[in-house]
Phi, psi and omega in degrees: 000316185299316174301323181290314175297324178293316173308310181301319177300311185296314182296306184298322175302304176315308181310311178301314184295316175303317179296323178267010181048043179251003183271140184282124185246150173277148180293155173220162173305124174101350179232149170233161175278138176225089181082235178254012179251156171256127177226164181299131166270103193314309185294311179301314180301322179297314176299321173298318171307315180294323176301306174312308180298312180295326175295316183289326176290320182253340170071025177216134182291318184293326172303314187293311185300302180310319182296304185300319180280322189263319183273303186281327181052053171260130178295152180287181181299335182263006184081358177260200185272159185288149176234162178309317178297315183295313176294326177292326179291330187282311180309318196262357182285124185284339178295327185290340172265007179085028185234144179258126178246136180217154179058032177287342179230153169227151176253137180234130184279120169241114184046245190258355185254155185252126181243123175283130169241150172269126180279169179293144183293342176283343175282338192236346189254116189231133180293148179279338189293000000 
């Protein structure tokens, strides 16, 4: 019971920091750090919007990668050509939609093997706004 209560306190403390926008967040493409907050990087945010729009229209990550590299000729975040993994990470990044994710996986020991389990989304997804 003590560990459960401690976990609840930590989670609620982090939730308060997120709601007050005081939790240190790592930068991601389309967002930049301003002190301890993440704010939109206008040029990158526009590219992210176009990536999502194209993905929703065409339904293919490969199509988006081809479009970025061959039609728009926009350099990727590292300055090279866009890759499937880079586009996928942008599409799947919850910060892009304004959510901070924590505790999305937990580890459970089964004899000598470790098993990763996914927690319920309500436990770990909190809006940044």
